[in-house]
C-alpha positions in Angstrom: -13.2 -31.2 -62.0 -16.4 -29.5 -62.8 -16.7 -25.8 -62.0 -19.7 -26.5 -59.7 -17.4 -28.4 -57.3 -15.5 -25.2 -56.6 -18.6 -23.1 -56.0 -18.3 -21.9 -52.3 -21.1 -21.6 -49.9 -21.8 -18.0 -48.9 -24.1 -16.4 -46.4 -27.3 -15.1 -47.8 -26.8 -11.7 -46.1 -23.7 -9.6 -46.2 -23.3 -6.8 -43.7 -20.0 -4.9 -43.9 -18.2 -3.9 -40.7 -19.1 -0.3 -41.5 -22.6 -1.2 -40.3 -23.6 -1.9 -36.7 -24.8 -5.4 -37.5 -21.7 -6.2 -39.5 -19.4 -4.8 -36.8 -21.1 -6.7 -34.0 -20.9 -9.9 -36.1 -17.2 -9.3 -36.6 -16.6 -8.6 -32.9 -18.6 -11.7 -31.9 -16.8 -14.0 -34.3 -14.2 -16.1 -32.6 -10.7 -15.3 -33.7 -9.3 -17.9 -36.0 -6.3 -18.4 -33.7 -8.7 -20.1 -31.1 -9.6 -23.0 -33.3 -8.7 -26.7 -32.7 -6.1 -28.6 -34.7 -8.7 -29.3 -37.4 -8.0 -33.1 -37.5 -11.7 -33.9 -37.6 -12.7 -31.2 -40.0 -14.2 -31.9 -43.4 -12.7 -30.6 -46.6 -15.2 -27.7 -46.7 -14.5 -26.7 -43.2 -10.8 -26.5 -43.9 -11.4 -24.6 -47.0 -13.5 -22.1 -45.1 -10.9 -21.9 -42.4 -8.1 -21.0 -44.8 -10.3 -18.6 -46.6 -10.6 -16.6 -43.4 -7.3 -17.7 -41.9 -5.7 -15.9 -38.9 -4.6 -12.5 -38.0 -1.1 -12.4 -36.6 0.3 -9.5 -34.6 2.9 -7.5 -36.6 5.3 -5.0 -35.1 3.2 -2.2 -36.6 0.1 -3.6 -35.0 1.7 -3.8 -31.6 3.1 -0.3 -31.9 -0.3 1.1 -32.8 -1.9 -0.8 -29.9 0.5 0.7 -27.4 0.0 4.2 -28.8 -3.8 3.8 -28.8 -3.8 2.7 -25.1 -1.9 5.8 -24.2 -4.1 8.1 -26.3 -7.3 6.6 -24.8 -5.9 7.4 -21.3 -4.8 10.9 -22.3 -8.3 11.6 -23.7 -10.3 9.9 -21.0 -11.0 12.9 -18.8 -10.2 15.6 -21.4 -13.0 18.2 -21.6 -11.6 20.5 -24.3 -12.2 20.2 -28.0 -8.7 19.3 -29.2 -8.6 15.6 -28.3 -5.6 13.8 -29.7 -5.8 11.0 -32.2 -3.9 8.6 -34.4 -3.3 8.2 -38.1 -2.1 4.9 -39.5 -0.4 5.4 -42.8 1.3 3.1 -45.2 1.3 1.5 -48.7 -1.6 -0.6 -49.9 -2.0 -4.1 -48.5 0.2 -3.6 -45.4 -2.5 -4.3 -42.9 -3.8 -0.9 -42.0 -7.5 -1.8 -42.1 -6.9 -5.1 -40.3 -5.0 -3.3 -37.6 -8.0 -0.9 -37.1 -10.5 -3.8 -37.0 -8.5 -6.0 -34.6 -7.8 -3.2 -32.2 -11.4 -2.2 -32.3 -12.5 -5.7 -31.6 -10.2 -6.0 -28.6 -11.3 -2.7 -27.2 -15.0 -3.6 -27.6 -14.6 -7.0 -26.0 -12.7 -5.4 -23.1 -15.5 -2.9 -22.6 -18.1 -5.7 -22.6 -16.2 -7.4 -19.8 -16.1 -4.2 -17.8 -19.9 -3.7 -18.3 -21.5 -7.2 -18.4 -25.1 -7.3 -19.5 -25.3 -3.6 -20.4 -27.0 -3.3 -23.8 -27.1 0.5 -24.4 -23.4 0.8 -25.1 -21.5 1.1 -28.4 -17.8 1.3 -27.5 -16.6 1.4 -31.1 -17.8 2.9 -34.3 -16.3 2.0 -37.7 -16.8 3.9 -40.9 -15.1 4.3 -44.3 -14.7 7.6 -46.2 -16.8 7.2 -49.4 -15.2 8.2 -52.7 -15.5 11.9 -53.7 -17.0 12.5 -50.3 -19.0 15.5 -49.3 -19.7 16.4 -45.6 -23.2 15.1 -45.9 -22.1 11.9 -47.5 -19.6 11.3 -44.7 -22.0 12.0 -41.8 -24.5 9.8 -43.6 -22.0 6.9 -43.4 -22.0 7.4 -39.6 -25.8 7.3 -39.7 -25.8 4.2 -41.8 -23.4 2.5 -39.3 -25.8 3.4 -36.5 -28.9 2.3 -38.4 -30.4 5.8 -38.1 -33.0 6.7 -40.7 -31.8 9.5 -43.1 -34.8 11.1 -44.7 -34.6 13.0 -48.0 -35.6 16.3 -46.3 -32.8 16.1 -43.7 -29.9 18.4 -44.3 -26.3 17.9 -43.2 -26.8 19.7 -39.8 -29.8 17.5 -38.9 -28.0 14.3 -39.7 -24.9 15.5 -37.8 -27.0 16.3 -34.7 -28.6 12.9 -34.8 -25.3 11.1 -35.2 -23.5 13.0 -32.4 -26.4 12.6 -30.0 -26.6 8.9 -30.6 -22.9 8.3 -30.3 -22.8 10.3 -27.1 -25.8 8.5 -25.7 -24.2 5.1 -26.5 -20.9 6.3 -24.8 -18.8 5.5 -27.9 -15.2 5.9 -26.9 -13.3 4.9 -30.1 -14.2 6.0 -33.6 -12.3 4.3 -36.5 -12.3 5.9 -39.9 -10.8 4.0 -42.8 -9.8 5.3 -46.3 -9.0 8.7 -44.9 -6.6 9.2 -47.9 -9.7 9.7 -50.1 -10.1 13.2 -48.7 -8.3 15.8 -50.8 -8.3 19.1 -48.9 -7.2 20.9 -52.1 -10.8 20.5 -53.4 -13.8 22.3 -52.0 -15.7 19.2 -51.1 -12.6 17.6 -49.6 -11.8 20.6 -47.5 -15.4 20.8 -46.3 -15.4 17.1 -45.4 -12.2 17.5 -43.5 -13.9 20.3 -41.5 -16.8 17.9 -40.9 -14.5 15.3 -39.4 -13.0 17.9 -37.2 -16.5 19.0 -36.1 -17.4 15.4 -35.3 -14.3 15.1 -33.2 -15.2 18.1 -31.2 -18.7 17.0 -30.5 -18.1 13.3 -29.8 -16.1 12.6 -26.7 -14.1 9.8 -28.3 -10.7 9.0 -29.6 -10.5 9.1 -33.4 -8.2 6.8 -35.3 -7.8 7.2 -39.1 -6.1 4.9 -41.6 -5.2 5.5 -45.2 -2.8 4.9 -48.0 0.4 7.0 -47.7 -1.4 9.7 -45.7 2.0 11.2 -44.9 2.3 12.2 -48.6 -1.3 12.9 -49.2 -3.1 16.3 -49.6 -4.9 15.6 -46.3 -2.0 17.2 -44.3 -1.4 20.1 -46.7 -2.5 23.7 -46.1 -4.1 25.3 -43.0 -6.6 22.5 -42.5 -3.9 19.9 -42.9 -1.7 21.7 -40.4 -4.5 21.8 -37.9 -5.0 18.1 -38.3 -1.3 17.4 -38.1 -1.3 19.3 -34.8 -3.8 17.0 -33.2 -2.9 13.6 -34.6 0.1 11.4 -34.3 1.1 9.6 -37.5 2.2 6.0 -37.3 3.8 4.3 -40.3 2.7 0.8 -41.3 5.4 0.0 -43.9 6.4 -3.3 -45.5 8.7 -5.3 -43.2 12.4 -5.0 -44.0 14.8 -7.9 -44.3 18.2 -6.3 -44.0 19.5 -6.8 -40.5 19.5 -9.9 -38.4 16.9 -8.5 -36.1 14.6 -7.7 -39.1 15.0 -11.2 -40.5 14.2 -12.6 -37.1 10.9 -10.6 -37.0 10.0 -11.8 -40.6 10.8 -15.4 -39.9 8.8 -15.4 -36.7 5.8 -14.0 -38.6 6.2 -16.8 -41.2 6.4 -19.4 -38.4 3.2 -18.0 -36.8 1.3 -18.2 -40.1 2.7 -21.7 -40.9 1.7 -22.9 -37.4 -1.9 -21.8 -38.2 -2.2 -24.0 -41.3 -4.5 -27.0 -41.1 -3.1 -29.2 -43.8 -2.8 -32.9 -43.3 0.5 -33.5 -45.0 2.3 -30.3 -44.4 5.7 -30.6 -42.6 6.1 -27.9 -39.9 9.1 -25.7 -40.5 9.2 -26.1 -44.2 7.8 -22.6 -44.9 10.0 -21.0 -42.2 13.0 -22.3 -44.1 11.7 -20.4 -47.1 11.5 -17.1 -45.3 13.9 -15.3 -47.5 12.1 -16.5 -50.6 8.7 -15.5 -49.2 10.1 -12.0 -48.4 11.4 -11.7 -52.0 8.0 -12.8 -53.4 6.0 -10.4 -51.2 8.5 -7.5 -50.7 7.7 -7.8 -47.0 4.0 -6.8 -47.4 1.9 -8.7 -44.8 -1.2 -8.7 -47.0 0.6 -10.3 -49.9 2.1 -12.9 -47.7 -1.2 -13.8 -46.1 -2.9 -14.0 -49.4 -0.1 -16.2 -50.9 -0.3 -18.7 -48.0 -4.1 -18.7 -48.0 -4.3 -19.4 -51.8 -1.6 -22.0 -51.5 -3.4 -23.8 -48.6 -6.7 -23.8 -50.6 -4.9 -25.1 -53.7 -3.3 -27.9 -51.6 -6.6 -29.0 -50.3 -8.3 -28.9 -53.7 -5.6 -30.9 -55.4 -5.2 -33.4 -52.5 -1.6 -32.8 -51.8 -2.4 -31.2 -48.4 1.1 -29.5 -48.2 2.6 -26.2 -49.3 5.9 -26.6 -51.3 8.1 -24.0 -53.0 7.0 -25.3 -56.4 3.4 -24.7 -55.5 4.1 -21.2 -54.3 6.0 -20.4 -57.5 2.9 -21.5 -59.6 0.7 -18.9 -57.8 0.5 -15.3 -58.9 0.2 -12.5 -56.4 -1.3 -9.1 -56.8 0.0 -6.9 -59.6 2.0 -4.7 -57.2 3.8 -7.7 -55.7 4.6 -9.2 -59.0 6.0 -5.9 -60.4 8.2 -5.6 -57.3 9.4 -9.1 -57.8 10.6 -8.2 -61.4 12.3 -5.1 -60.3 16.2 -5.1 -60.2 17.5 -6.3 -56.8 20.4 -4.3 -55.4 23.6 -6.2 -54.9 23.4 -5.8 -51.1 19.9 -7.4 -51.0 21.1 -10.2 -53.3 24.0 -11.0 -50.9 21.7 -11.0 -47.9 19.2 -13.3 -49.6 22.0 -15.6 -50.7 23.5 -15.8 -47.2 20.0 -16.6 -45.8 19.5 -19.3 -48.4 23.0 -20.8 -47.7 22.1 -21.2 -44.1 19.1 -23.3 -45.1 
């Protein structure tokens, strides 16, 4: 087919969730799990659907949700400076950012139901730490999210004052900060930016939740500043899902069934992917991001080639991210091989 036939339609404007407009658009968008069976959809509608696809609840997401609910209640009437927070840490592609976004969306929608028709509220703020961040760069990200003008003559203190005043006025209760691993407290700028985050946490009466790659092993928690942060925050691991025990395999297989149930392919036989759970775990090493991408790409491919079904041969024709492919080529311990063989024999 001609390349033009594969050119997707895109929105003219792109607003990331780290801006107020983008965040509100994300919160207002209906979760993909709420869609109909897709029987009357056009080819393009089904391609768009699988491009976005669904977000399924993982054990890590449920654990973070429970901890966040408790932390919000603990901090609700707290008048001191040392409010407690959470850090979500794990390898790349394990769903840390997705967890932050989904929990933020749920929290904001809940707040809207409690305060119907109220316009001057911003329950959730979402920002990402910029690379090689300085304190001024970080607080400017907050200002950018809020749509506050940052004039060239404004110094760090002036921007900070404007950000804190706005977030307090809008009664922001949850502040989500992604890519926290980019802060290296061993450098001067990283240490000063860490101090800036601590300062924001003391001036804004909100619960802060950070997410980053392998934060538990990062410089963020090293030294006096790191120890101070470690004394205020609870760290939650978001690791790949294991497949060793019966209970672990049940969790993985339920996740595969949930994703398979969300497919909108006309010829796909329900249950065929669930029977390939062991293979899918081996392909993705239990990383939810790799699994989601593999099934999304397979669904899009099945629609484009007209087969409208996902088979093992189709999955094997698709390449995953470099990290997943490297793990697939790594030697498999004998115990894992035996477990995978037993799981395959049962099918």
